[in-house]
N, C-alpha and C positions, 0 to 999 in steps of 0.2 A: 578075350577078356570082356566080361559082361558089362562092366561100367562104361567101356567105350561104345558098345552098342546102344546102351541107354543114353549116352551123351549125344550120339548122332540123332537119336529120336528127339531128344530135347532141343537140339539145334533146329531141326525141321519145325518143331512145334513153336519155338520162339520166333522164327522167321514169319510164320503165319499169324501168330497171336500179337506180336508187338505192333502197336498202332501209334508209335511215337511220330510226332510231326517231323518230317524230313525236309530240309531246305538247304540251298547253297547260299548262305549268308555272305555278303561282301566281306572279303578278308579284313579290310580296315575296321569294320564294325564288330568283328569277332573278338570276344574278350576271354572266353574260357575254352581252353584247348586240352585235349587228352592225347597221350602218347602211349601206345600199347606195343610191346615187342617181346620176343623171346631172347633170352640170354644165349649168346653164341661164343664170343671171345672178347678180349680186351679192346681190340680195334673197334668192334661194333659199339661197345660201351662208350668209348671216347667219341665216336661219331654221333651217337645219340645225345651225349652231353652238348656237343656243338650245335646240334639241331635245336635242342631245348633253348640254348643260349640265343640263337637266332630269333626264335619265337618270343622270348622274353624281351629282347631288344626292341621288338615291335609292340611291346606293351601287353602281351598276352599272359594270362595266368595259366601256367602249365601244370597239369597233374600227370604223373607217370606211373604206369603199372607194368611190371615185367613178369613174364613167365619164366621161372627158374627150373630147368630140367634137372632131374636127379643127377647127382655127381658133377653138376656144373658149378663153376665158381661165381659167387655173387660179388662182383667187383665194387669195392668201396661202400657197399650197403647204402647207396644213395637213394634208391627208389623203393617204393612199396612193391612187394612181389607175392606171387602165389605159386604153389607147386602141385604136382600130380597127387600128392598126399591129401590135398584139399578137394579132391573129387571123390564123392562117396560112391558106394556100390550102385546107386540108382542114377548115376550120371549127373548129379547135382554138385555144383561148386559151392563149397561151404566157407570159403575164405571171406572174412568180413571186409577186407580191403578191396577184394575183387567185386563183391556185391555192391559196396559203396561206389566204386568206380563206374560200374555199368548203370547205376541209377542216376548218375550225374548228367544233366542235359548239356553236354559240351556243344559249343558252336562248331568245332571240328574235332574229330577223333582220328588220329593218324595211326594206322597199323603198319608197323615197319618190320615185316618179315618177308623174305623172298620165297620161302617155303611155308605153306599154310600149316597152322597148328590147330587141331580140333578144339582145344580148350579156348584159344583166343577167338576162334570163329563163333563159339557159343557166346562169349562175351559180346562180340560184335552183333550177333543176332538179337541179343536181349538188351542191347545198349539203348539209352535214351538220347544219344547224340543226334544233333540235327544233320550233320554231314560227316559221314564216315569215308575216310580216304585210305585206299590201299592199293597194292600191286594187282595188276590185272591177271586174273585166272578165269578162264572161260566158264567154269562151272560155279563161280562164286559171285556172280553179278548181283545177287539179292542181298549181299552183305554190305554193299558200298553205294554211295551216291556219286563218288568220283573215283575212278580207277585209273592207275597209271601203268602204261605198258613200258616196262623198263627191265631189261635183262642183264644189267650190269651189277654193280656193287650195291651194298646197303647205302653207302654215302651217295651214290648216284640216284638211288631211289628217293632218298630224303631230299636231295637237291631238286629233283624233278617235282616232287610233291609240293615243296615250298614255292617253286616257281609258278606252278599252275594255280595253287590256291591264292597266291598274291594277285593273280590276274582276275580272280572272280570279283565282279562288280555288281 
């Protein structure tokens, strides 16, 4: 599929071209937070809602974007989403909500997927977020300022991300 080859090229280009200021802001000072994830099942959806609630309880303004795979169910239609249909032949994401999301200078951007998604990686590479937080994958260190080595559940990943970002001072 040509568009995936073009997408991989765009990811590499975005990683080298994006000169956004990256920093680990103390958690207490962070105001604007992004959450990016791929839709999997109802359980993950509910766990994401709990994670967002935790962040909001701490006074964070949370923006959420989900990648909705083809034939996946969009539970409750609560969050902005984009699909593979919004990837053109040249590997460009054409979704207005996704483009707005990556241009937002989040204090923290949490990527909550245990398996990497190339479309999400492109958004991370092109993101203006100050601190991108995600699961540790050996070949993806350029995408994150903080990586969490966690091989358990999505809930465990979110709990560990929350724990470590709270400790940033």
